[in-house]
Residue frames relative to the residue before (quaternion, step in Angstrom):
aa qw qx qy qz dx dy dz
M 1.0000 0.0000 0.0000 0.0000 0.00 0.00 0.00
I 0.2131 -0.7480 0.6167 0.1218 3.56 -1.03 0.89
I 0.2451 -0.7569 0.5929 0.1246 3.56 -0.92 0.98
S 0.1617 -0.7595 0.6250 0.0802 3.56 -0.89 1.01
A 0.0263 0.8334 -0.5429 0.0998 3.56 -0.49 1.26
S 0.5532 -0.7498 -0.3567 -0.0676 1.68 0.60 2.38
R 0.5427 -0.6019 0.4689 0.3512 3.56 -1.17 0.54
R 0.6995 0.5164 -0.2614 0.4190 3.59 1.13 -0.65
T 0.8029 0.0137 0.0221 0.5955 3.58 1.19 -0.42
D 0.4868 -0.6496 0.4930 0.3130 3.58 -1.26 0.27
I 0.1926 -0.8182 0.5352 0.0836 3.56 0.06 1.31
P 0.6520 0.5081 -0.3525 0.4386 3.68 0.80 -0.78
A 0.6963 0.4896 -0.2864 0.4398 3.60 0.91 -0.85
F 0.8483 0.2292 -0.0575 0.4739 3.57 0.81 -1.00
Y 0.8091 0.2592 -0.1060 0.5167 3.60 1.12 -0.48
S 0.2171 0.8118 -0.5151 0.1686 3.58 1.09 0.65
D 0.6418 0.5227 -0.3378 0.4480 3.60 0.94 -0.83
W 0.6404 0.5149 -0.3171 0.4735 3.57 0.99 -0.86
F 0.6629 0.5147 -0.3181 0.4410 3.58 0.84 -0.94
M 0.6932 0.4632 -0.2947 0.4670 3.59 0.84 -0.88
N 0.5878 0.5456 -0.3708 0.4683 3.60 1.11 -0.56
R 0.6725 0.4840 -0.2985 0.4736 3.58 1.01 -0.79
V 0.5950 0.5410 -0.3629 0.4708 3.59 1.09 -0.63
R 0.6684 0.4923 -0.3031 0.4681 3.59 0.93 -0.87
A 0.6745 0.4810 -0.2911 0.4785 3.58 1.07 -0.73
G 0.4467 -0.7282 0.4201 0.3061 3.57 1.20 -0.49
F 0.7946 0.1315 -0.0935 0.5853 3.59 1.25 0.04
L 0.0914 -0.7477 0.6456 0.1259 3.53 -1.36 0.11
L 0.3450 -0.7063 0.5747 0.2276 3.53 -1.37 0.17
T 0.0630 -0.7738 0.6283 0.0504 3.55 -1.10 0.72
R 0.3174 -0.7113 0.5905 0.2114 3.53 -1.31 0.42
N 0.5318 -0.5806 0.5046 0.3543 3.52 -1.15 0.66
P 0.4312 -0.7317 0.4532 0.2708 3.65 -0.60 1.04
F 0.7110 0.4214 -0.2552 0.5018 3.58 1.25 -0.33
N 0.7660 0.1666 -0.1238 0.6084 3.58 1.31 -0.02
Y 0.3506 -0.7982 0.4542 0.1835 3.56 -0.06 1.35
N 0.7140 0.4886 -0.2580 0.4300 3.57 1.00 -0.79
Q 0.5959 0.5289 -0.3735 0.4751 3.58 1.26 -0.07
V 0.0485 -0.8237 0.5622 -0.0556 3.54 -0.44 1.31
R 0.1212 -0.7837 0.6070 0.0513 3.54 -1.09 0.78
R 0.2700 -0.7195 0.6162 0.1725 3.53 -1.08 0.80
I 0.1084 -0.8007 0.5890 0.0105 3.56 -0.83 1.08
S 0.3801 -0.7325 0.5211 0.2177 3.54 -0.74 1.06
L 0.1218 -0.7563 0.6365 0.0897 3.53 -1.14 0.76
A 0.3145 0.7315 -0.5313 0.2895 3.56 1.17 0.52
P 0.5648 -0.6363 0.3949 0.3466 3.63 -0.82 0.89
K 0.6406 0.5407 -0.3340 0.4310 3.59 1.04 -0.69
D 0.7127 0.4510 -0.2474 0.4770 3.59 1.19 -0.50
V 0.6995 0.4400 -0.2481 0.5055 3.58 1.24 -0.41
E 0.2722 -0.7823 0.5406 0.1473 3.56 -0.55 1.17
V 0.7837 -0.0825 0.1061 0.6064 3.58 0.91 -0.95
I 0.1988 -0.7190 0.6473 0.1566 3.55 -1.27 0.58
V 0.1370 -0.7626 0.6273 0.0792 3.57 -0.94 0.92
F 0.1589 -0.7861 0.5941 0.0615 3.56 -0.59 1.20
W 0.1477 -0.7524 0.6380 0.0710 3.56 -1.05 0.92
T 0.1789 0.8238 -0.5072 0.1794 3.59 -0.56 1.07
R 0.2705 -0.6875 0.6373 0.2193 3.47 -1.47 0.17
N 0.7948 0.1298 -0.0561 0.5901 3.57 1.24 -0.26
P 0.0735 -0.8482 0.5243 0.0170 3.61 -0.07 1.25
S 0.3590 0.8003 -0.4526 0.1607 3.58 1.27 -0.14
K 0.6819 0.4902 -0.3106 0.4452 3.62 0.90 -0.83
L 0.6795 0.4823 -0.2935 0.4685 3.57 1.09 -0.64
M 0.5731 0.6555 -0.3792 0.3131 3.58 1.06 -0.70
S 0.6382 0.5286 -0.3415 0.4435 3.59 1.03 -0.65
F 0.6746 0.4868 -0.2872 0.4749 3.59 1.26 -0.43
L 0.4742 0.7101 -0.4337 0.2878 3.60 1.19 -0.27
P 0.6170 0.5233 -0.3762 0.4515 3.66 0.95 -0.60
D 0.6157 0.5360 -0.3473 0.4615 3.59 1.11 -0.62
L 0.6517 0.4978 -0.3130 0.4791 3.58 0.99 -0.83
D 0.6285 0.5323 -0.3284 0.4624 3.57 1.05 -0.78
A 0.6700 0.5121 -0.3024 0.4444 3.57 0.90 -0.93
L 0.6776 0.4768 -0.2845 0.4822 3.58 1.14 -0.64
G 0.5399 -0.6684 0.3715 0.3518 3.57 1.28 -0.14
F 0.3980 0.7197 -0.4846 0.2981 3.60 1.17 0.38
S 0.2555 -0.6967 0.6453 0.1816 3.52 -1.25 0.64
Y 0.1217 0.8034 -0.5717 0.1137 3.60 -0.90 0.85
Y 0.0072 -0.7636 0.6430 0.0589 3.51 -1.32 0.36
F 0.4252 -0.7252 0.5055 0.1945 3.54 -1.31 0.41
Q 0.1864 -0.6755 0.6994 0.1410 3.48 -1.31 0.69
Y 0.0428 -0.8491 0.5205 -0.0795 3.55 -0.23 1.36
T 0.2056 -0.8197 0.5293 0.0745 3.57 -0.44 1.25
I 0.1172 0.7298 -0.6695 0.0742 3.54 -1.02 0.97
T 0.0101 -0.8243 0.5650 -0.0342 3.57 -0.70 1.09
G 0.2942 -0.7909 0.4952 0.2067 3.62 1.00 -0.71
Y 0.3204 0.7706 -0.4958 0.2403 3.59 1.17 0.49
P 0.6524 -0.5172 0.3702 0.4120 3.61 -1.23 0.31
R 0.6224 -0.5678 0.4011 0.3596 3.56 -1.21 0.59
S 0.5837 0.5853 -0.3809 0.4143 3.59 1.11 -0.51
I 0.7200 0.3993 -0.2239 0.5216 3.58 1.23 -0.51
E 0.7665 0.1724 -0.0873 0.6125 3.57 1.05 -0.83
R 0.2231 -0.8726 0.4188 0.1160 3.51 0.39 1.35
S 0.8563 0.1312 -0.0060 0.4995 3.59 0.77 -0.99
V 0.3670 0.7218 -0.5133 0.2843 3.60 1.10 0.52
P 0.6332 -0.5355 0.3759 0.4135 3.62 -1.15 0.39
N 0.6095 -0.5180 0.4517 0.3952 3.54 -1.22 0.52
P 0.5306 -0.6730 0.3960 0.3297 3.64 -0.78 0.93
Y 0.6181 0.5349 -0.3590 0.4504 3.61 1.03 -0.63
K 0.6627 0.4822 -0.2982 0.4892 3.57 1.00 -0.83
A 0.6337 0.5352 -0.3317 0.4494 3.58 1.03 -0.79
I 0.6418 0.5168 -0.3202 0.4674 3.58 0.99 -0.80
E 0.6653 0.4891 -0.3109 0.4707 3.59 0.90 -0.85
Q 0.6480 0.5067 -0.3210 0.4694 3.58 1.02 -0.77
F 0.6039 0.5524 -0.3383 0.4644 3.56 1.06 -0.77
K 0.6893 0.4848 -0.2820 0.4586 3.57 0.84 -0.99
T 0.6274 0.5254 -0.3317 0.4693 3.58 1.07 -0.71
L 0.6513 0.5063 -0.3086 0.4736 3.57 0.95 -0.89
S 0.6491 0.5264 -0.3120 0.4518 3.57 0.94 -0.89
S 0.6673 0.4884 -0.3088 0.4699 3.58 0.94 -0.81
Q 0.6489 0.5298 -0.3068 0.4519 3.57 1.19 -0.59
I 0.8364 0.1910 -0.0686 0.5091 3.60 0.85 -0.93
G 0.6162 -0.5673 0.3442 0.4242 3.61 1.24 -0.17
S 0.5675 -0.6567 0.3934 0.3032 3.55 -1.00 0.90
R 0.6290 0.5455 -0.3500 0.4294 3.62 1.10 -0.49
R 0.7091 0.4617 -0.2501 0.4705 3.58 1.23 -0.41
V 0.6802 0.3754 -0.3002 0.5535 3.58 1.26 0.32
V 0.1103 -0.8063 0.5811 0.0068 3.55 -0.42 1.28
W 0.3184 -0.7368 0.5649 0.1914 3.57 -0.83 1.00
R 0.1347 -0.7622 0.6297 0.0664 3.54 -1.02 0.92
Y 0.0548 -0.7281 0.6820 0.0424 3.54 -0.92 0.99
D 0.4708 0.6599 -0.4396 0.3867 3.52 0.24 1.29
P 0.5768 -0.2113 -0.7854 -0.0763 1.40 -2.15 1.23
I 0.4734 -0.6310 0.5243 0.3206 3.55 -1.21 0.48
L 0.0841 -0.8075 0.5836 -0.0169 3.55 -0.43 1.29
L 0.1718 -0.7896 0.5841 0.0760 3.55 -0.42 1.21
S 0.1991 0.7792 -0.5613 0.1954 3.57 -0.68 1.10
N 0.6732 -0.4570 0.3663 0.4515 3.54 -1.29 -0.03
F 0.6376 0.4975 -0.3300 0.4869 3.61 1.20 -0.42
L 0.7906 0.1905 -0.0575 0.5791 3.56 1.16 -0.71
P 0.0019 -0.8093 0.5864 -0.0350 3.60 0.28 1.23
I 0.7527 -0.3907 0.2697 0.4562 3.57 -1.30 0.14
A 0.6605 0.5242 -0.3187 0.4328 3.60 0.85 -0.92
E 0.6637 0.4936 -0.3102 0.4687 3.61 0.99 -0.76
H 0.6225 0.5154 -0.3478 0.4752 3.60 1.02 -0.68
K 0.6314 0.5215 -0.3360 0.4653 3.59 0.97 -0.77
R 0.6615 0.5109 -0.3095 0.4534 3.58 0.90 -0.92
L 0.6869 0.4854 -0.2881 0.4578 3.58 0.83 -0.99
F 0.6669 0.5133 -0.3115 0.4413 3.57 0.84 -0.96
K 0.6699 0.4987 -0.2990 0.4616 3.58 0.88 -0.92
K 0.6657 0.5148 -0.3094 0.4428 3.57 0.88 -0.93
I 0.6914 0.4596 -0.2848 0.4792 3.58 0.89 -0.91
A 0.6342 0.5389 -0.3353 0.4416 3.60 0.95 -0.86
E 0.6708 0.4904 -0.3070 0.4639 3.58 0.88 -0.86
A 0.6553 0.5095 -0.3137 0.4611 3.58 1.04 -0.75
L 0.7353 0.4155 -0.2243 0.4862 3.60 1.09 -0.70
A 0.3781 0.7416 -0.4850 0.2681 3.60 1.24 -0.03
G 0.7919 0.2480 -0.2253 0.5105 3.56 -0.81 1.07
S 0.6953 0.4627 -0.2706 0.4788 3.58 1.24 -0.31
T 0.7740 0.1146 -0.1150 0.6120 3.57 1.30 -0.05
C 0.3513 -0.7340 0.5468 0.1971 3.53 -1.24 0.51
R 0.7879 0.2598 -0.1023 0.5489 3.57 1.25 -0.25
V 0.0656 -0.7535 0.6519 0.0552 3.53 -1.20 0.72
V 0.1811 -0.7707 0.6069 0.0702 3.54 -1.06 0.86
I 0.0779 -0.7841 0.6146 0.0356 3.57 -0.97 0.89
S 0.0201 0.7549 -0.6541 -0.0431 3.52 -1.33 0.35
F 0.4025 -0.7025 0.5386 0.2332 3.54 -1.28 0.34
S 0.6084 -0.6038 0.3758 0.3522 3.54 -0.99 0.86
D 0.2285 -0.7292 0.6314 0.1321 3.51 -1.12 0.86
F 0.2663 -0.8006 0.5233 0.1198 3.55 -0.75 1.06
Y 0.0288 -0.7859 0.6147 -0.0601 3.53 0.22 1.37
K 0.6708 -0.4984 0.3516 0.4219 3.58 -1.22 0.37
K 0.6767 0.4976 -0.3040 0.4495 3.57 0.94 -0.87
T 0.6710 0.4718 -0.3161 0.4767 3.60 1.02 -0.68
E 0.6116 0.5392 -0.3535 0.4585 3.57 1.04 -0.69
K 0.6245 0.5383 -0.3331 0.4575 3.56 1.03 -0.77
N 0.6906 0.4699 -0.2847 0.4702 3.58 0.88 -0.90
L 0.6517 0.5148 -0.3209 0.4552 3.60 0.99 -0.77
R 0.6193 0.5506 -0.3476 0.4387 3.59 1.07 -0.66
Q 0.6277 0.5501 -0.3364 0.4361 3.58 1.18 -0.42
V 0.5774 0.5534 -0.3848 0.4607 3.60 1.28 -0.15
K 0.4479 -0.7387 0.4396 0.2458 3.55 -0.48 1.22
D 0.8712 0.0765 -0.1102 0.4722 3.54 -0.98 1.07
L 0.4726 0.6729 -0.4505 0.3478 3.62 1.21 0.16
I 0.0332 -0.7667 0.6411 -0.0040 3.55 -0.96 0.97
C 0.1439 -0.8265 0.5431 0.0346 3.57 -0.50 1.23
T 0.1482 -0.7594 0.6292 0.0739 3.51 -1.28 0.59
D 0.4139 -0.6978 0.5267 0.2536 3.57 -1.04 0.77
I 0.3026 -0.7906 0.5048 0.1690 3.58 -0.25 1.26
A 0.5831 0.5960 -0.3761 0.4041 3.60 1.12 -0.54
Q 0.6843 0.4569 -0.2739 0.4980 3.57 1.26 -0.38
Q 0.6700 0.4526 -0.2846 0.5150 3.59 1.29 0.07
A 0.2744 -0.8353 0.4530 0.1475 3.54 0.21 1.33
E 0.6788 0.5020 -0.3114 0.4361 3.59 0.84 -0.89
E 0.6775 0.4809 -0.2868 0.4769 3.58 0.88 -0.94
L 0.6348 0.5407 -0.3181 0.4510 3.56 1.02 -0.86
S 0.6694 0.4916 -0.2925 0.4740 3.57 0.92 -0.90
D 0.6450 0.5346 -0.3154 0.4457 3.57 0.93 -0.90
L 0.7143 0.4521 -0.2648 0.4639 3.57 0.77 -1.03
S 0.6753 0.5029 -0.3143 0.4384 3.59 0.85 -0.88
R 0.6390 0.5100 -0.3304 0.4716 3.61 0.99 -0.75
Y 0.6434 0.5182 -0.3220 0.4624 3.57 0.99 -0.81
M 0.6751 0.4950 -0.3001 0.4574 3.59 0.87 -0.92
A 0.6263 0.5311 -0.3388 0.4593 3.59 1.01 -0.77
L 0.6559 0.5088 -0.3081 0.4648 3.58 0.95 -0.85
V 0.6788 0.4872 -0.2938 0.4643 3.59 0.85 -0.95
A 0.6278 0.5323 -0.3386 0.4559 3.58 0.97 -0.81
A 0.6694 0.4981 -0.3000 0.4623 3.60 0.86 -0.94
Q 0.6482 0.5304 -0.3180 0.4444 3.57 0.97 -0.82
N 0.7518 0.3568 -0.1908 0.5207 3.56 1.18 -0.57
G 0.6095 -0.6374 0.3242 0.3422 3.56 1.19 0.62
M 0.5629 0.6077 -0.3755 0.4157 3.58 1.15 0.61
E 0.3834 -0.6220 0.6251 0.2747 3.52 -1.22 0.66
I 0.1343 -0.7851 0.5971 0.0947 3.57 -1.14 0.55
F 0.0156 -0.7908 0.6104 -0.0434 3.55 -0.99 0.97
T 0.3885 -0.6617 0.5726 0.2888 3.52 -1.30 0.35
C 0.3132 -0.7339 0.5797 0.1651 3.54 -1.30 0.50
A 0.8714 -0.1054 0.0546 0.4760 3.56 -0.83 1.12
E 0.4070 0.7079 -0.4757 0.3272 3.56 0.88 0.99
N 0.3689 -0.7097 0.5594 0.2175 3.55 -0.96 0.92
V 0.6715 0.5056 -0.2911 0.4569 3.54 1.09 -0.75
D 0.3587 -0.6961 0.5800 0.2243 3.55 -1.12 0.78
V 0.1149 -0.7977 0.5902 0.0466 3.55 -0.94 0.89
D 0.5948 -0.6027 0.4057 0.3441 3.54 -1.11 0.72
A 0.8835 0.1223 -0.0979 0.4414 3.53 -1.12 0.88
I 0.7053 0.3907 -0.2666 0.5280 3.61 1.25 0.09
S 0.3203 -0.7640 0.5340 0.1690 3.57 -0.82 1.03
H 0.5425 -0.5612 0.5035 0.3705 3.55 -1.28 0.40
G 0.1389 -0.8301 0.5388 0.0378 3.57 -0.89 0.90
K 0.3541 -0.6676 0.6020 0.2579 3.50 -1.44 -0.11
C 0.3396 -0.7311 0.5497 0.2192 3.58 -0.87 0.90
I 0.6956 0.2343 -0.1900 0.6520 3.56 1.12 -0.69
D 0.0050 0.8778 -0.4564 0.1456 3.46 0.22 1.49
D 0.3836 -0.7516 0.4917 0.2150 3.57 -0.54 1.18
S 0.6539 0.5097 -0.3304 0.4511 3.60 1.01 -0.71
L 0.6287 0.5104 -0.3330 0.4831 3.60 1.03 -0.72
I 0.6520 0.5245 -0.3102 0.4512 3.57 0.93 -0.92
E 0.6586 0.5018 -0.3158 0.4633 3.58 0.97 -0.80
R 0.6714 0.4992 -0.3048 0.4551 3.60 0.95 -0.86
V 0.7390 0.4388 -0.2391 0.4519 3.56 0.86 -0.95
F 0.8221 0.2497 -0.0936 0.5029 3.57 0.87 -0.98
G 0.4387 -0.7132 0.4496 0.3109 3.58 1.24 -0.17
L 0.4943 0.6553 -0.4240 0.3826 3.57 1.22 0.47
S 0.2030 -0.7560 0.6108 0.1191 3.56 -0.93 0.89
L 0.0475 -0.8418 0.5362 -0.0391 3.55 -0.33 1.29
K 0.5748 -0.5220 0.4839 0.4037 3.52 -1.30 0.32
S 0.2322 -0.8269 0.5038 0.0922 3.55 -0.72 1.06
D 0.2047 0.7895 -0.5476 0.1870 3.58 1.01 0.78
K 0.4970 -0.6505 0.4854 0.3068 3.57 -0.97 0.86
D 0.4712 -0.6566 0.5130 0.2892 3.55 -1.09 0.77
K 0.2830 -0.7975 0.5132 0.1434 3.58 -0.32 1.26
G 0.6051 0.5741 -0.3563 0.4211 3.58 1.22 -0.26
Q 0.6432 0.4974 -0.3188 0.4871 3.57 1.30 -0.14
R 0.7089 -0.4399 0.3353 0.4377 3.55 -1.33 0.17
E 0.6545 -0.5435 0.3545 0.3879 3.56 -1.16 0.62
A 0.7014 0.4742 -0.2749 0.4557 3.59 0.99 -0.79
C 0.5455 0.6170 -0.4026 0.3996 3.59 1.23 -0.24
G 0.2744 -0.7944 0.5258 0.1308 3.57 -0.82 1.00
C 0.4133 0.7521 -0.4498 0.2473 3.59 1.25 -0.13
I 0.4315 -0.6529 0.5495 0.2924 3.52 -1.18 0.62
K 0.7190 -0.4979 0.2913 0.3876 3.52 -1.29 0.45
S 0.0771 0.7699 -0.6294 0.0710 3.54 -1.05 0.86
V 0.3827 -0.6755 0.5721 0.2645 3.53 -1.37 0.10
D 0.2211 -0.7897 0.5597 0.1195 3.58 -0.55 1.15
I 0.2136 -0.8202 0.5246 0.0801 3.57 -0.77 1.06
G 0.5471 0.6313 -0.3949 0.3823 3.60 1.22 0.23
D 0.3269 -0.7025 0.5891 0.2292 3.54 -1.39 0.05
Y 0.5199 -0.6064 0.5021 0.3315 3.53 -1.20 0.60
N 0.8283 0.2343 -0.1802 0.4760 3.55 -1.30 0.45
T 0.5635 0.5837 -0.4090 0.4177 3.57 0.89 0.95
C 0.5807 0.5884 -0.3816 0.4134 3.62 1.23 -0.11
L 0.2933 -0.7965 0.5151 0.1193 3.56 -0.86 1.02
H 0.4316 0.7225 -0.4588 0.2851 3.62 1.19 0.16
G 0.3260 -0.8044 0.4567 0.1950 3.60 1.17 -0.41
C 0.2992 0.7561 -0.5270 0.2470 3.60 0.99 0.77
S 0.4441 -0.7476 0.4300 0.2429 3.57 -0.60 1.13
Y 0.6935 0.4793 -0.2715 0.4642 3.60 1.15 -0.54
C 0.4618 0.7398 -0.4190 0.2528 3.61 1.24 -0.19
Y 0.3698 -0.7444 0.5187 0.2002 3.58 -0.80 1.05
A 0.6810 0.5075 -0.2837 0.4452 3.61 1.21 -0.44
T 0.6912 0.3969 -0.2714 0.5394 3.58 1.28 0.00
F 0.2130 -0.8094 0.5397 0.0914 3.55 -0.56 1.18
S 0.7964 -0.0816 0.0675 0.5955 3.57 1.08 -0.74
S 0.5324 -0.6380 0.4546 0.3206 3.56 -1.05 0.79
G 0.6018 0.5718 -0.3601 0.4257 3.59 1.11 -0.62
R 0.6668 0.4839 -0.3008 0.4804 3.57 0.97 -0.81
V 0.5954 0.5558 -0.3636 0.4521 3.59 1.07 -0.65
L 0.6930 0.4706 -0.2864 0.4651 3.58 0.83 -0.97
A 0.6326 0.5215 -0.3362 0.4635 3.60 1.02 -0.73
N 0.6608 0.4967 -0.3063 0.4720 3.57 0.96 -0.82
R 0.6197 0.5423 -0.3489 0.4474 3.57 1.00 -0.75
R 0.6541 0.5040 -0.3130 0.4692 3.57 0.98 -0.80
N 0.7087 0.4418 -0.2425 0.4937 3.57 1.18 -0.58
H 0.4962 0.6459 -0.4289 0.3907 3.57 1.27 0.30
D 0.0572 -0.7737 0.6309 0.0003 3.55 -0.92 1.00
P 0.4008 -0.7481 0.4697 0.2431 3.64 -0.46 1.12
E 0.6792 0.4881 -0.2870 0.4670 3.59 1.22 -0.43
S 0.5568 0.6227 -0.3898 0.3877 3.59 1.25 -0.21
P 0.4990 -0.6289 0.4861 0.3452 3.61 -1.11 0.49
F 0.6492 0.4540 -0.3083 0.5268 3.59 1.28 -0.31
L 0.5395 -0.5922 0.4769 0.3617 3.58 -1.13 0.58
I 0.7847 0.1192 -0.0430 0.6068 3.56 1.04 -0.86
G 0.8239 0.2346 -0.1900 0.4797 3.53 -0.88 0.99
G 0.4914 -0.6683 0.4896 0.2688 3.51 -1.36 0.23
T 0.6511 -0.5686 0.3831 0.3255 3.53 -1.34 -0.18
D 0.3032 0.7599 -0.5253 0.2337 3.61 1.17 0.28
G 0.8320 0.2038 -0.1684 0.4878 3.56 -0.87 1.01
V 0.5352 0.6238 -0.4109 0.3944 3.59 1.27 -0.05
D 0.5609 -0.6034 0.4518 0.3423 3.58 -1.00 0.85
P 0.4807 -0.6936 0.4527 0.2880 3.63 -0.70 1.01
V 0.5494 0.6150 -0.3989 0.4009 3.59 1.15 -0.52
L 0.6411 0.5371 -0.3221 0.4436 3.56 1.05 -0.75
L 0.7045 0.4608 -0.2557 0.4754 3.56 1.14 -0.61
E 0.7967 0.3916 -0.1486 0.4358 3.54 1.08 -0.65
G 0.8796 -0.1413 0.1187 0.4385 3.63 0.79 -0.56
M 0.3413 0.7427 -0.5211 0.2460 3.58 1.08 0.42
D 0.6106 -0.5170 0.4459 0.4013 3.53 -1.21 0.52
P 0.4211 -0.7537 0.4375 0.2515 3.63 -0.50 1.12
Q 0.6671 0.4888 -0.3163 0.4648 3.61 1.17 -0.34
E 0.5420 0.6398 -0.4020 0.3678 3.60 1.23 -0.18
S 0.2321 -0.7796 0.5718 0.1064 3.57 -0.79 1.04
L 0.2645 -0.7723 0.5594 0.1439 3.54 -0.97 0.89
F 0.7875 0.1091 -0.1397 0.5903 3.61 1.26 0.15
């Protein structure tokens, strides 16, 4: 089993204490995001977890716990996002200079193959035209040279909920770069060149559109896992992800509307009010990321087969 921690929220940044409490307990509980009453118990016993994939913008709180994960025998790697966008769009993310230094520290601690840089999503707008994306990408790539072997890019998806949040950014005018062939080709070729110059493979994430000089990739990647950890895993596509997503199957342990970074383009945050309400309802001692166990079947808390799925 692969644990995804998490596409839906930044567990390392905001919920590291909870995660480590669950590791010590050996299990956690999640709710089906589309059916609150469907609960699943997920084993965190080292024998049941093949790899943990952490998704983050700020791993600093989790980093002190990594020796504990190592001692328990866990394999893990990080998908680490640094974009450097304006505060009006990324309200509460770490300063990019600090994020770069933290990235380099993490890389020196666990190795450059286990920290993947994400420059995503690429949001084309009047605040971030093609020239600004080129400047940011080059600056960050040069700063991270030698600290990672891979960079992943994706292009903003304009869901209704993200469009609503983006409209709240004063004077922001966005454009779908996937619909602009010339700009898309120009930027992708430039990024491929810069990545190569700085010793990085470059891949796209969950993109239907083909781009020049960049291959479609997998963020939860069986070939990367085999190279880094020597593990040969079943490589079935994760049917729970978008059709264009190449990731192999994993279990995501996060909840929507729980990330406090305040990124206006985020597909996992519907409203800042719900984020704050969920934060108030977070208990680091609970088996759930959000909420307590009132009304939960005691079997889920005491002894169900950890591989048994309830949905």
